[in-house]
MARGU-557636 format. One record per residue: x, y, z of N, C-alpha, C in turn; residue number from 1. Coordinates in steps of 0.05 Angstrom, whole numbers. Layout:
# MARGU-557636
<n.X = X; n.Y = Y; n.Z = Z; ca.X = X; ca.Y = Y; ca.Z = Z; c.X = X; c.Y = Y; c.Z = Z; torke = NUM>
...
END
This chain:
# MARGU-557636
<n.X = 15; n.Y = -22; n.Z = 1; ca.X = 2; ca.Y = 0; ca.Z = -1; c.X = 18; c.Y = 27; c.Z = -2; torke = 1>
<n.X = 10; n.Y = 44; n.Z = -15; ca.X = 28; ca.Y = 66; ca.Z = -20; c.X = 14; c.Y = 91; c.Z = -3; torke = 2>
<n.X = 28; n.Y = 110; n.Z = 2; ca.X = 20; ca.Y = 131; ca.Z = 21; c.X = -4; c.Y = 145; c.Z = 6; torke = 3>
<n.X = -6; n.Y = 146; n.Z = -24; ca.X = -29; ca.Y = 160; ca.Z = -33; c.X = -55; c.Y = 140; c.Z = -40; torke = 4>
<n.X = -52; n.Y = 119; n.Z = -24; ca.X = -76; ca.Y = 99; ca.Z = -26; c.X = -104; c.Y = 110; c.Z = -18; torke = 5>
<n.X = -126; n.Y = 110; n.Z = -32; ca.X = -150; ca.Y = 123; ca.Z = -22; c.X = -170; c.Y = 99; c.Z = -24; torke = 6>
<n.X = -186; n.Y = 100; n.Z = -2; ca.X = -212; ca.Y = 84; ca.Z = -2; c.X = -234; c.Y = 101; c.Z = -2; torke = 7>
<n.X = -255; n.Y = 87; n.Z = -16; ca.X = -280; ca.Y = 100; ca.Z = -19; c.X = -302; c.Y = 87; c.Z = -1; torke = 8>
<n.X = -316; n.Y = 102; n.Z = 15; ca.X = -341; ca.Y = 91; ca.Z = 25; c.X = -363; c.Y = 107; c.Z = 20; torke = 9>
<n.X = -384; n.Y = 93; n.Z = 22; ca.X = -411; ca.Y = 107; ca.Z = 18; c.X = -430; c.Y = 107; c.Z = 41; torke = 10>
<n.X = -435; n.Y = 126; n.Z = 50; ca.X = -454; ca.Y = 130; ca.Z = 75; c.X = -481; c.Y = 131; c.Z = 65; torke = 11>
<n.X = -496; n.Y = 109; n.Z = 71; ca.X = -528; ca.Y = 113; ca.Z = 56; c.X = -537; c.Y = 120; c.Z = 85; torke = 12>
<n.X = -552; n.Y = 143; n.Z = 85; ca.X = -566; ca.Y = 156; ca.Z = 108; c.X = -596; c.Y = 151; c.Z = 105; torke = 13>
<n.X = -608; n.Y = 151; n.Z = 131; ca.X = -633; ca.Y = 143; ca.Z = 136; c.X = -651; c.Y = 167; c.Z = 124; torke = 14>
<n.X = -642; n.Y = 192; n.Z = 120; ca.X = -656; ca.Y = 212; ca.Z = 109; c.X = -658; c.Y = 210; c.Z = 77; torke = 15>
<n.X = -650; n.Y = 188; n.Z = 68; ca.X = -647; ca.Y = 184; ca.Z = 37; c.X = -626; c.Y = 195; c.Z = 23; torke = 16>
<n.X = -608; n.Y = 209; n.Z = 35; ca.X = -580; ca.Y = 218; ca.Z = 20; c.X = -558; c.Y = 195; c.Z = 24; torke = 17>
<n.X = -540; n.Y = 206; n.Z = 4; ca.X = -517; ca.Y = 187; ca.Z = 6; c.X = -487; c.Y = 211; c.Z = 8; torke = 18>
<n.X = -470; n.Y = 198; n.Z = 23; ca.X = -446; ca.Y = 216; ca.Z = 23; c.X = -424; c.Y = 195; c.Z = 19; torke = 19>
<n.X = -407; n.Y = 207; n.Z = -4; ca.X = -384; ca.Y = 194; ca.Z = -8; c.X = -360; c.Y = 204; c.Z = 10; torke = 20>
<n.X = -346; n.Y = 183; n.Z = 22; ca.X = -324; ca.Y = 188; ca.Z = 38; c.X = -299; c.Y = 177; c.Z = 28; torke = 21>
<n.X = -280; n.Y = 197; n.Z = 22; ca.X = -254; ca.Y = 191; ca.Z = 10; c.X = -231; c.Y = 192; c.Z = 32; torke = 22>
<n.X = -216; n.Y = 170; n.Z = 37; ca.X = -196; ca.Y = 175; ca.Z = 57; c.X = -175; c.Y = 157; c.Z = 53; torke = 23>
<n.X = -149; n.Y = 164; n.Z = 63; ca.X = -125; ca.Y = 146; ca.Z = 69; c.X = -136; c.Y = 120; c.Z = 85; torke = 24>
<n.X = -135; n.Y = 99; n.Z = 83; ca.X = -142; ca.Y = 75; ca.Z = 97; c.X = -136; c.Y = 76; c.Z = 127; torke = 25>
<n.X = -114; n.Y = 90; n.Z = 133; ca.X = -107; ca.Y = 95; ca.Z = 162; c.X = -126; c.Y = 115; c.Z = 177; torke = 26>
<n.X = -143; n.Y = 128; n.Z = 157; ca.X = -158; ca.Y = 148; ca.Z = 171; c.X = -190; c.Y = 137; c.Z = 175; torke = 27>
<n.X = -191; n.Y = 113; n.Z = 168; ca.X = -216; ca.Y = 98; ca.Z = 178; c.X = -212; c.Y = 81; c.Z = 200; torke = 28>
<n.X = -220; n.Y = 94; n.Z = 221; ca.X = -212; ca.Y = 77; ca.Z = 247; c.X = -241; c.Y = 62; c.Z = 258; torke = 29>
<n.X = -240; n.Y = 47; n.Z = 276; ca.X = -263; ca.Y = 34; ca.Z = 289; c.X = -282; c.Y = 59; c.Z = 301; torke = 30>
<n.X = -270; n.Y = 77; n.Z = 313; ca.X = -285; ca.Y = 101; ca.Z = 320; c.X = -298; c.Y = 114; c.Z = 303; torke = 31>
<n.X = -286; n.Y = 117; n.Z = 279; ca.X = -297; ca.Y = 132; ca.Z = 257; c.X = -320; c.Y = 116; c.Z = 244; torke = 32>
<n.X = -319; n.Y = 90; n.Z = 242; ca.X = -341; ca.Y = 71; ca.Z = 231; c.X = -366; c.Y = 74; c.Z = 251; torke = 33>
<n.X = -355; n.Y = 74; n.Z = 278; ca.X = -378; ca.Y = 72; ca.Z = 297; c.X = -394; c.Y = 103; c.Z = 297; torke = 34>
<n.X = -379; n.Y = 123; n.Z = 295; ca.X = -392; ca.Y = 150; ca.Z = 289; c.X = -410; c.Y = 148; c.Z = 265; torke = 35>
<n.X = -403; n.Y = 135; n.Z = 245; ca.X = -419; ca.Y = 133; ca.Z = 221; c.X = -443; c.Y = 120; c.Z = 223; torke = 36>
<n.X = -443; n.Y = 97; n.Z = 235; ca.X = -465; ca.Y = 80; ca.Z = 240; c.X = -481; c.Y = 87; c.Z = 266; torke = 37>
<n.X = -467; n.Y = 104; n.Z = 280; ca.X = -483; ca.Y = 114; ca.Z = 305; c.X = -485; c.Y = 91; c.Z = 330; torke = 38>
<n.X = -462; n.Y = 75; n.Z = 331; ca.X = -460; ca.Y = 55; ca.Z = 350; c.X = -440; c.Y = 30; c.Z = 345; torke = 39>
<n.X = -445; n.Y = 9; n.Z = 355; ca.X = -426; ca.Y = -19; ca.Z = 351; c.X = -430; c.Y = -25; c.Z = 321; torke = 40>
<n.X = -409; n.Y = -33; n.Z = 310; ca.X = -410; ca.Y = -38; ca.Z = 281; c.X = -417; c.Y = -67; c.Z = 279; torke = 41>
<n.X = -433; n.Y = -77; n.Z = 260; ca.X = -439; ca.Y = -102; ca.Z = 253; c.X = -434; c.Y = -104; c.Z = 220; torke = 42>
<n.X = -427; n.Y = -124; n.Z = 213; ca.X = -418; ca.Y = -131; ca.Z = 184; c.X = -431; c.Y = -148; c.Z = 170; torke = 43>
<n.X = -438; n.Y = -146; n.Z = 145; ca.X = -452; ca.Y = -165; ca.Z = 128; c.X = -445; c.Y = -159; c.Z = 100; torke = 44>
<n.X = -442; n.Y = -183; n.Z = 86; ca.X = -434; ca.Y = -182; ca.Z = 58; c.X = -462; c.Y = -179; c.Z = 41; torke = 45>
<n.X = -459; n.Y = -158; n.Z = 23; ca.X = -481; ca.Y = -148; ca.Z = 4; c.X = -478; c.Y = -167; c.Z = -19; torke = 46>
<n.X = -453; n.Y = -173; n.Z = -30; ca.X = -453; ca.Y = -192; ca.Z = -54; c.X = -423; c.Y = -199; c.Z = -56; torke = 47>
<n.X = -413; n.Y = -211; n.Z = -78; ca.X = -386; ca.Y = -220; ca.Z = -80; c.X = -364; c.Y = -200; c.Z = -76; torke = 48>
<n.X = -369; n.Y = -174; n.Z = -82; ca.X = -352; ca.Y = -151; ca.Z = -81; c.X = -356; c.Y = -131; c.Z = -60; torke = 49>
<n.X = -376; n.Y = -129; n.Z = -49; ca.X = -385; ca.Y = -107; ca.Z = -29; c.X = -394; c.Y = -114; c.Z = 0; torke = 50>
<n.X = -386; n.Y = -101; n.Z = 20; ca.X = -396; ca.Y = -106; ca.Z = 46; c.X = -412; c.Y = -82; c.Z = 55; torke = 51>
<n.X = -427; n.Y = -86; n.Z = 74; ca.X = -444; ca.Y = -68; ca.Z = 90; c.X = -434; c.Y = -65; c.Z = 120; torke = 52>
<n.X = -434; n.Y = -44; n.Z = 131; ca.X = -429; ca.Y = -39; ca.Z = 161; c.X = -453; c.Y = -24; c.Z = 170; torke = 53>
<n.X = -466; n.Y = -35; n.Z = 192; ca.X = -486; ca.Y = -20; ca.Z = 202; c.X = -491; c.Y = -24; c.Z = 231; torke = 54>
<n.X = -507; n.Y = -8; n.Z = 247; ca.X = -509; ca.Y = -10; ca.Z = 273; c.X = -518; c.Y = -36; c.Z = 283; torke = 55>
<n.X = -503; n.Y = -47; n.Z = 302; ca.X = -513; ca.Y = -76; ca.Z = 312; c.X = -536; c.Y = -76; c.Z = 329; torke = 56>
<n.X = -540; n.Y = -54; n.Z = 342; ca.X = -562; ca.Y = -52; ca.Z = 360; c.X = -584; c.Y = -32; c.Z = 350; torke = 57>
<n.X = -587; n.Y = -31; n.Z = 322; ca.X = -605; ca.Y = -13; ca.Z = 309; c.X = -631; c.Y = -18; c.Z = 315; torke = 58>
<n.X = -640; n.Y = -47; n.Z = 312; ca.X = -668; ca.Y = -53; ca.Z = 318; c.X = -676; c.Y = -50; c.Z = 346; torke = 59>
<n.X = -656; n.Y = -55; n.Z = 366; ca.X = -664; ca.Y = -52; ca.Z = 394; c.X = -668; c.Y = -24; c.Z = 398; torke = 60>
<n.X = -650; n.Y = -7; n.Z = 388; ca.X = -649; ca.Y = 24; ca.Z = 391; c.X = -670; c.Y = 37; c.Z = 373; torke = 61>
<n.X = -687; n.Y = 23; n.Z = 362; ca.X = -712; ca.Y = 33; ca.Z = 345; c.X = -699; c.Y = 51; c.Z = 326; torke = 62>
<n.X = -676; n.Y = 48; n.Z = 313; ca.X = -669; ca.Y = 65; ca.Z = 292; c.X = -688; c.Y = 68; c.Z = 265; torke = 63>
<n.X = -690; n.Y = 88; n.Z = 251; ca.X = -709; ca.Y = 82; ca.Z = 228; c.X = -698; c.Y = 68; c.Z = 207; torke = 64>
<n.X = -717; n.Y = 58; n.Z = 190; ca.X = -708; ca.Y = 45; ca.Z = 169; c.X = -688; c.Y = 55; c.Z = 146; torke = 65>
<n.X = -671; n.Y = 42; n.Z = 134; ca.X = -656; ca.Y = 54; ca.Z = 115; c.X = -666; c.Y = 52; c.Z = 90; torke = 66>
<n.X = -675; n.Y = 75; n.Z = 73; ca.X = -692; ca.Y = 72; ca.Z = 48; c.X = -672; c.Y = 61; c.Z = 27; torke = 67>
<n.X = -646; n.Y = 62; n.Z = 28; ca.X = -629; ca.Y = 50; ca.Z = 6; c.X = -631; c.Y = 20; c.Z = 11; torke = 68>
<n.X = -626; n.Y = 12; n.Z = 35; ca.X = -627; ca.Y = -21; ca.Z = 39; c.X = -645; c.Y = -24; c.Z = 62; torke = 69>
<n.X = -674; n.Y = -31; n.Z = 50; ca.X = -696; ca.Y = -30; ca.Z = 70; c.X = -694; c.Y = -51; c.Z = 91; torke = 70>
<n.X = -677; n.Y = -73; n.Z = 85; ca.X = -675; ca.Y = -93; ca.Z = 107; c.X = -660; c.Y = -85; c.Z = 132; torke = 71>
<n.X = -646; n.Y = -63; n.Z = 131; ca.X = -632; ca.Y = -53; ca.Z = 152; c.X = -642; c.Y = -28; c.Z = 164; torke = 72>
<n.X = -637; n.Y = -19; n.Z = 187; ca.X = -640; ca.Y = 4; ca.Z = 200; c.X = -616; c.Y = 23; c.Z = 207; torke = 73>
<n.X = -618; n.Y = 46; n.Z = 209; ca.X = -600; ca.Y = 66; ca.Z = 213; c.X = -580; c.Y = 68; c.Z = 189; torke = 74>
<n.X = -559; n.Y = 86; n.Z = 195; ca.X = -542; ca.Y = 93; ca.Z = 173; c.X = -524; c.Y = 68; c.Z = 165; torke = 75>
<n.X = -519; n.Y = 64; n.Z = 143; ca.X = -504; ca.Y = 40; ca.Z = 129; c.X = -483; c.Y = 54; c.Z = 115; torke = 76>
<n.X = -456; n.Y = 37; n.Z = 121; ca.X = -431; ca.Y = 44; ca.Z = 105; c.X = -428; c.Y = 21; c.Z = 87; torke = 77>
<n.X = -424; n.Y = 25; n.Z = 60; ca.X = -421; ca.Y = 7; ca.Z = 39; c.X = -390; c.Y = 13; c.Z = 26; torke = 78>
<n.X = -377; n.Y = -11; n.Z = 27; ca.X = -351; ca.Y = -7; ca.Z = 11; c.X = -344; c.Y = -34; c.Z = 0; torke = 79>
<n.X = -325; n.Y = -32; n.Z = -19; ca.X = -317; ca.Y = -53; ca.Z = -32; c.X = -299; c.Y = -75; c.Z = -15; torke = 80>
<n.X = -298; n.Y = -101; n.Z = -20; ca.X = -276; ca.Y = -117; ca.Z = -3; c.X = -250; c.Y = -110; c.Z = -5; torke = 81>
<n.X = -241; n.Y = -97; n.Z = -32; ca.X = -214; ca.Y = -83; ca.Z = -31; c.X = -208; c.Y = -66; c.Z = -12; torke = 82>
<n.X = -226; n.Y = -44; n.Z = -9; ca.X = -227; ca.Y = -22; ca.Z = 9; c.X = -228; c.Y = -32; c.Z = 39; torke = 83>
<n.X = -245; n.Y = -49; n.Z = 43; ca.X = -244; ca.Y = -64; ca.Z = 70; c.X = -214; c.Y = -74; c.Z = 77; torke = 84>
<n.X = -204; n.Y = -92; n.Z = 59; ca.X = -177; ca.Y = -102; ca.Z = 64; c.X = -154; c.Y = -81; c.Z = 69; torke = 85>
<n.X = -157; n.Y = -60; n.Z = 51; ca.X = -140; ca.Y = -39; ca.Z = 55; c.X = -140; c.Y = -23; c.Z = 84; torke = 86>
<n.X = -164; n.Y = -22; n.Z = 92; ca.X = -169; ca.Y = -12; ca.Z = 120; c.X = -158; c.Y = -27; c.Z = 142; torke = 87>
<n.X = -166; n.Y = -54; n.Z = 139; ca.X = -153; ca.Y = -73; ca.Z = 156; c.X = -123; c.Y = -74; c.Z = 155; torke = 88>
<n.X = -112; n.Y = -76; n.Z = 134; ca.X = -85; ca.Y = -75; ca.Z = 131; c.X = -67; c.Y = -50; c.Z = 145; torke = 89>
<n.X = -83; n.Y = -28; n.Z = 143; ca.X = -69; ca.Y = -5; ca.Z = 153; c.X = -76; c.Y = -8; c.Z = 184; torke = 90>
<n.X = -96; n.Y = -18; n.Z = 194; ca.X = -100; ca.Y = -23; ca.Z = 223; c.X = -77; c.Y = -40; c.Z = 235; torke = 91>
<n.X = -74; n.Y = -61; n.Z = 219; ca.X = -51; ca.Y = -81; ca.Z = 230; c.X = -26; c.Y = -68; c.Z = 229; torke = 92>
<n.X = -19; n.Y = -54; n.Z = 207; ca.X = 8; ca.Y = -41; ca.Z = 207; c.X = 13; c.Y = -23; c.Z = 231; torke = 93>
<n.X = -10; n.Y = -11; n.Z = 240; ca.X = -9; ca.Y = 9; ca.Z = 262; c.X = -5; c.Y = -4; c.Z = 290; torke = 94>
<n.X = -14; n.Y = -32; n.Z = 292; ca.X = -10; ca.Y = -44; ca.Z = 316; c.X = 19; c.Y = -52; c.Z = 321; torke = 95>
END
């Protein structure tokens, strides 16, 4: 991974909007992901190339349904497997 590597995350918000987040992989911390989903992070595979991160306690906390992915509640972060691996590699390198 080079210093100019950028990962792209898409924040799918409950208000129906989307926000593209471009960052160096080391800038995407657990705390950042928790802030985006407003709680503990749960992981699910969307398809062969993409993953979703969402609030683990969203149903318990009665978060609103996500209009982009109606099966989930609360804000959802979508990213590719490659970006997920880059973020994890950056985390491992920092440890």
